[in-house]
C-alpha positions as CSV (number, residue, x, y, z in Angstrom):
1,M,20.5,-8.5,-23.5
2,T,23.2,-8.6,-26.2
3,L,21.3,-5.9,-28.2
4,Y,21.2,-3.5,-25.2
5,L,24.8,-4.1,-24.4
6,A,25.8,-3.3,-28.0
7,I,23.8,-0.1,-27.8
8,A,25.4,0.8,-24.5
9,G,28.8,0.0,-25.9
10,L,28.2,2.4,-28.9
11,L,26.9,5.1,-26.6
12,F,30.0,4.7,-24.3
13,L,32.3,5.1,-27.3
14,L,30.6,8.3,-28.2
15,A,30.8,9.5,-24.6
16,F,34.4,8.6,-24.3
17,G,35.2,10.3,-27.6
18,R,33.5,13.4,-26.3
19,L,35.5,13.2,-23.1
20,C,38.8,12.8,-25.0
21,G,38.1,15.5,-27.4
22,A,37.7,13.2,-30.4
23,V,34.0,14.4,-30.7
24,D,33.9,18.1,-31.1
25,A,31.6,19.8,-28.5
26,R,30.2,22.0,-31.3
27,Y,28.5,18.9,-32.9
28,E,27.4,17.4,-29.6
29,R,23.9,18.7,-29.5
30,V,23.3,17.5,-33.1
31,L,24.5,14.1,-32.1
32,V,22.3,14.0,-29.0
33,L,19.3,15.0,-31.2
34,C,20.2,12.2,-33.7
35,L,20.2,9.7,-30.8
36,T,17.0,11.1,-29.3
37,L,14.9,11.0,-32.5
38,P,15.2,7.2,-33.0
39,A,14.4,6.7,-29.3
40,L,11.3,8.9,-29.7
41,A,10.2,7.0,-32.8
42,L,10.6,3.6,-31.2
43,S,8.9,4.7,-28.0
44,C,5.6,5.5,-29.8
45,L,5.8,2.8,-32.5
46,R,6.4,-0.1,-30.0
47,W,3.6,-2.5,-29.5
48,E,3.2,-4.9,-26.5
49,T,6.7,-4.0,-25.5
50,G,7.6,-2.4,-22.1
51,T,6.2,-2.9,-18.6
52,D,2.5,-2.4,-17.8
53,W,1.5,-2.5,-21.4
54,A,-1.7,-4.4,-21.0
55,S,-3.0,-2.3,-18.1
56,Y,-2.0,1.0,-19.7
57,I,-3.7,0.3,-23.1
58,E,-6.8,-0.9,-21.4
59,F,-6.9,2.2,-19.2
60,F,-6.4,4.4,-22.2
61,R,-9.4,2.8,-24.0
62,N,-11.6,3.2,-20.9
63,I,-10.9,6.9,-20.3
64,T,-12.9,8.7,-23.0
65,T,-14.5,11.6,-21.0
66,I,-13.5,14.1,-18.5
67,A,-15.9,12.6,-16.0
68,E,-14.1,9.2,-16.3
69,A,-10.7,10.9,-16.0
70,K,-11.9,12.5,-12.7
71,A,-13.3,9.3,-11.4
72,Q,-10.2,7.2,-11.9
73,N,-7.6,7.1,-9.2
74,W,-4.6,5.3,-10.8
75,W,-3.3,7.6,-13.5
76,G,-2.3,11.1,-12.7
77,P,-4.2,14.0,-14.3
78,G,-1.4,14.4,-16.9
79,Y,-1.9,11.0,-18.4
80,A,-5.6,10.8,-17.8
81,Y,-6.6,14.1,-19.5
82,L,-4.2,13.5,-22.4
83,A,-6.0,10.2,-22.9
84,V,-9.3,12.0,-23.0
85,L,-7.9,14.5,-25.5
86,V,-6.6,11.7,-27.8
87,N,-9.7,9.6,-27.5
88,S,-11.9,12.7,-28.2
89,V,-10.5,12.9,-31.7
90,G,-10.8,9.1,-32.3
91,A,-7.0,8.6,-32.3
92,S,-5.3,5.3,-31.4
93,Y,-3.0,4.4,-28.5
94,T,0.0,4.9,-30.8
95,V,-1.0,8.6,-31.2
96,F,-1.3,8.8,-27.4
97,L,2.2,7.4,-27.0
98,L,3.4,9.9,-29.7
99,V,1.9,12.9,-27.7
100,V,3.5,11.8,-24.5
101,A,6.8,11.0,-26.2
102,L,7.0,14.4,-27.8
103,L,6.5,15.9,-24.3
104,L,9.0,13.6,-22.6
105,F,11.8,13.7,-25.2
106,G,11.4,17.4,-25.9
107,A,11.9,18.1,-22.2
108,K,14.7,15.6,-22.0
109,L,16.6,17.1,-25.0
110,L,16.1,20.6,-23.5
111,F,17.3,19.8,-20.0
112,I,20.3,17.5,-20.7
113,T,21.8,19.8,-23.3
114,R,21.4,22.8,-20.9
115,A,22.3,21.1,-17.7
116,C,25.2,18.8,-18.7
117,A,28.7,19.9,-19.8
118,A,29.0,16.7,-21.9
119,P,25.4,15.6,-22.9
120,L,26.7,12.5,-24.7
121,V,27.8,11.2,-21.3
122,A,24.4,11.9,-19.9
123,V,22.8,9.9,-22.8
124,F,24.9,6.9,-21.9
125,V,24.0,7.1,-18.2
126,L,20.3,7.6,-18.9
127,F,20.2,4.6,-21.4
128,C,21.9,2.3,-18.8
129,G,19.5,3.6,-16.1
130,N,16.2,3.3,-17.9
131,F,16.8,2.6,-21.7
132,Y,16.7,6.4,-22.3
133,D,12.9,6.2,-21.5
134,I,12.2,4.3,-24.7
135,Y,9.7,2.1,-22.8
136,F,8.3,5.0,-20.8
137,V,5.5,4.9,-18.2
138,R,4.0,7.8,-16.5
139,Q,6.7,8.0,-13.8
140,D,9.4,8.5,-16.4
141,V,7.6,11.6,-17.6
142,A,7.5,12.8,-14.0
143,V,11.2,12.1,-13.5
144,I,12.2,14.4,-16.5
145,F,10.1,17.2,-15.2
146,F,11.4,16.8,-11.7
147,F,14.9,17.2,-13.3
148,G,13.7,20.4,-14.9
149,F,12.4,21.5,-11.5
150,V,15.8,20.9,-9.9
151,Y,17.5,22.8,-12.7
152,Y,15.3,25.8,-12.6
153,Y,15.2,25.8,-8.8
154,F,19.0,25.8,-8.6
155,H,19.1,28.8,-11.0
156,R,16.4,30.5,-8.9
157,R,13.9,30.7,-11.7
158,H,11.1,29.9,-9.4
159,M,8.2,30.4,-11.8
160,A,9.7,27.9,-14.3
161,A,10.6,25.6,-11.4
162,S,7.0,25.7,-10.2
163,C,5.6,24.9,-13.6
164,A,8.0,21.9,-13.9
165,A,7.0,20.7,-10.4
166,V,3.3,20.9,-11.3
167,L,3.9,18.9,-14.5
168,A,5.9,16.3,-12.6
169,L,3.1,15.9,-10.0
170,A,0.5,15.7,-12.8
171,F,2.1,12.6,-14.2
172,H,3.1,10.8,-11.0
173,Y,2.2,11.7,-7.4
174,S,5.4,10.2,-6.1
175,A,7.3,13.3,-7.4
176,V,6.0,15.2,-4.3
177,V,8.7,13.4,-2.2
178,P,11.8,14.4,-4.1
179,I,10.4,17.9,-4.8
180,A,9.7,18.5,-1.1
181,L,13.2,17.3,-0.1
182,V,15.0,19.5,-2.6
183,I,13.0,22.6,-1.4
184,L,13.4,21.9,2.3
185,L,16.7,20.2,2.7
186,V,19.2,20.6,-0.1
187,R,20.2,24.1,0.5
188,F,20.5,23.3,4.2
189,D,18.9,26.6,5.3
190,W,17.4,25.4,8.6
191,K,15.8,28.8,9.2
192,K,13.9,28.4,5.9
193,I,13.1,24.8,6.8
194,L,11.6,26.0,10.1
195,V,9.6,28.8,8.6
196,V,8.3,26.8,5.6
197,G,7.6,23.8,7.8
198,T,5.6,25.9,10.3
199,F,3.7,27.7,7.6
200,S,2.9,24.4,5.9
201,V,1.6,22.8,9.1
202,I,-0.6,25.8,9.8
203,V,-2.0,26.0,6.3
204,G,-2.4,22.2,6.2
205,Y,-4.4,22.3,9.4
206,L,-6.6,25.1,8.2
207,I,-7.3,23.3,4.9
208,V,-8.0,19.9,6.5
209,S,-10.2,21.4,9.3
210,R,-12.4,23.1,6.7
211,L,-12.7,20.1,4.4
212,A,-15.9,18.0,4.5
213,R,-15.5,14.3,5.0
214,E,-16.4,13.7,1.4
215,D,-13.5,16.0,0.3
216,L,-11.1,14.1,2.4
217,L,-12.2,10.8,0.9
218,R,-11.4,12.3,-2.5
219,L,-7.8,12.7,-1.4
220,A,-7.6,9.1,-0.2
221,P,-6.5,7.5,-3.4
222,A,-3.4,9.8,-3.7
223,L,-2.6,9.4,0.0
224,S,-3.1,5.7,0.0
225,Y,-0.6,5.5,-2.9
226,F,2.1,6.1,-0.3
227,G,0.5,4.1,2.6
228,T,-0.1,0.8,0.9
229,G,2.1,-2.1,0.1
230,Y,3.8,-2.2,-3.3
231,V,4.6,-5.5,-4.8
232,E,5.6,-6.3,-8.3
233,E,6.2,-9.6,-9.9
234,K,9.6,-9.7,-11.6
235,A,11.5,-12.3,-13.5
236,S,14.2,-11.8,-10.9
237,G,14.0,-13.8,-7.7
238,L,14.9,-10.7,-5.7
239,S,12.1,-8.8,-4.0
240,T,11.2,-5.2,-4.8
241,T,12.6,-4.1,-1.5
242,L,15.9,-5.9,-1.9
243,R,16.3,-4.7,-5.5
244,A,15.6,-1.1,-4.4
245,Y,18.2,-1.4,-1.6
246,I,20.8,-2.7,-4.0
247,K,20.1,0.2,-6.4
248,I,20.3,2.7,-3.5
249,L,23.6,1.2,-2.3
250,F,25.1,1.4,-5.8
251,L,24.0,5.1,-6.2
252,L,25.3,6.0,-2.7
253,V,28.7,4.7,-3.8
254,V,28.5,7.1,-6.8
255,V,27.6,9.9,-4.4
256,A,30.5,9.1,-2.0
257,V,33.0,8.9,-4.8
258,G,31.6,12.1,-6.3
259,Y,32.1,14.0,-3.1
260,I,35.6,12.6,-2.5
261,W,37.1,12.7,-6.0
262,L,35.0,14.0,-8.8
263,M,34.1,17.4,-7.4
264,R,37.8,18.2,-7.4
265,R,37.9,18.0,-11.2
266,T,34.7,19.6,-12.4
267,R,34.9,21.7,-15.5
268,Q,34.3,25.1,-14.0
269,E,33.2,26.8,-10.8
270,S,29.6,27.3,-11.9
271,A,29.4,23.7,-13.1
272,A,31.0,22.6,-9.7
273,E,28.2,24.3,-7.8
274,W,25.5,22.8,-10.0
275,S,27.1,19.3,-9.7
276,D,27.3,19.7,-5.9
277,F,23.7,20.7,-5.8
278,C,22.8,17.5,-7.8
279,L,24.9,15.4,-5.4
280,R,23.2,16.8,-2.3
281,S,19.8,16.4,-3.9
282,A,20.5,12.8,-4.8
283,L,21.9,12.1,-1.4
284,V,18.8,13.3,0.6
285,I,16.4,11.5,-1.8
286,L,18.3,8.2,-1.5
287,I,18.6,8.4,2.3
288,L,14.8,9.0,2.7
289,S,13.9,6.3,0.3
290,G,16.1,3.9,2.2
291,I,14.4,4.9,5.5
292,L,10.9,4.5,4.0
293,L,11.4,1.2,2.3
294,P,10.7,-1.0,5.3
295,F,7.4,0.7,5.8
296,S,6.2,0.5,2.2
297,E,7.7,-0.9,-1.0
298,I,6.2,2.1,-2.8
299,A,9.3,3.9,-1.7
300,A,11.1,1.9,-4.4
301,R,9.5,4.5,-6.8
302,I,11.7,7.3,-5.3
303,P,15.3,6.4,-6.3
304,P,14.7,6.7,-10.1
305,Y,14.3,10.4,-9.6
306,T,18.0,10.6,-8.9
307,L,19.1,9.2,-12.3
308,P,19.2,12.5,-14.2
309,L,21.1,14.0,-11.3
310,F,23.8,11.4,-11.7
311,A,23.9,12.0,-15.4
312,V,24.8,15.6,-14.6
313,I,27.4,14.7,-12.1
314,L,29.2,12.3,-14.4
315,A,28.8,14.5,-17.5
316,N,30.3,17.6,-15.7
317,Y,33.5,15.8,-14.7
318,Q,36.6,17.1,-16.6
319,F,38.3,14.1,-18.0
320,R,41.8,14.4,-19.5
321,L,43.3,11.4,-21.2
322,R,46.7,13.0,-21.4
323,Q,46.8,13.5,-17.7
324,F,45.3,10.1,-16.8
325,S,45.4,9.5,-13.1
326,V,43.8,7.3,-10.4
327,V,40.9,9.7,-10.2
328,S,40.4,9.3,-14.0
329,A,40.4,5.5,-13.6
330,I,37.8,5.7,-10.8
331,Y,35.7,8.0,-13.0
332,L,35.8,5.5,-15.9
333,C,34.9,2.6,-13.6
334,L,32.0,4.6,-12.2
335,L,30.8,5.3,-15.8
336,L,31.1,1.7,-16.9
337,S,29.4,0.4,-13.7
338,F,26.2,1.8,-15.1
339,V,26.3,-1.1,-17.5
340,I,25.7,-3.3,-14.5
341,E,22.7,-1.2,-13.8
342,L,21.5,-1.8,-17.3
343,A,21.8,-5.6,-16.8
344,F,20.0,-5.3,-13.5
345,L,17.2,-3.3,-15.1
346,Y,16.8,-5.8,-18.0
347,S,16.7,-8.8,-15.6
348,A,13.5,-7.5,-13.9
349,Y,11.3,-7.9,-17.0
350,P,13.3,-9.6,-19.8
351,D,10.1,-10.6,-21.7
352,A,8.8,-7.1,-21.7
353,Y,12.0,-5.7,-23.2
354,Y,12.8,-8.3,-25.8
355,P,12.0,-9.1,-28.5
356,I,11.1,-5.5,-29.4
357,K,7.7,-5.5,-31.2
358,T,6.3,-2.5,-33.1
359,I,2.9,-1.6,-34.6
360,L,4.5,-2.0,-38.0
361,N,4.7,-5.7,-37.7
């Protein structure tokens, strides 16, 4: 844990330097690139490090044809067909990780530098929230493309938003929940909700009524993903449900403080609208996941989709050290509280995150 706290401390100093003006904004993108490249390298050179390692590598080795990719019902098509592609050229699991890492970190670098006023702050938040995706699994890829969907949807670039949404769903089916919530609820256009909802019900009925029983059974794996129990064995004594509720409660506090204090000191009007959109998106996602958790622990998969949104909210706040106030102190406390999230994350699978092993040794 000491290693991760040291990295978090370094990233916080860089973020704080950016907020105070000690780090020139002109060099920020270069710094973010310099931080992202080592993360990318480690993510694909790691070996037997990270959660689900054994099941992922076994699955990769067993998916060598398109027929096998279609037959499986665990990995989304994004992961499955990439595995077929890599296996078809006789490449190793490390090459597969490299391909996914290039996709993930390329999208991450693009979106956080475009969507965040202070990307170094976002890097700190994302590291504390999920190790900056160094130990990525398929949902982490879905999360970054969901973030891209939210960004493009806010700017009304609907074609790009649709592509990002498709990519998110291709890597993890759980992305359908936050995507649907953002489309239907975040703009709070109830007329649109009614029209889209009615249209969806009619189209859904027409499709289902014309599908044969065999076709419906093909949909069962994806649908059962949301309807079955979800239990993980963690080093922590807390259950998946309780851990998820603690995470939701923590993030709801960030939302509340964001609405009350932070939105008053956002860098500019356009950034304020974007930050507000992220706040509302995070709010509806967290509320629904909290409602669904008692029915199925699979709802614990939903809160991670809000992490990039909080990175935007905290990165867009205008911090002035010379005009330090109570609001500024609250902001710093919120930022530093993500270190607790880092400790909480590490405690779930300490053996999977340390020691860090690579293919080189």
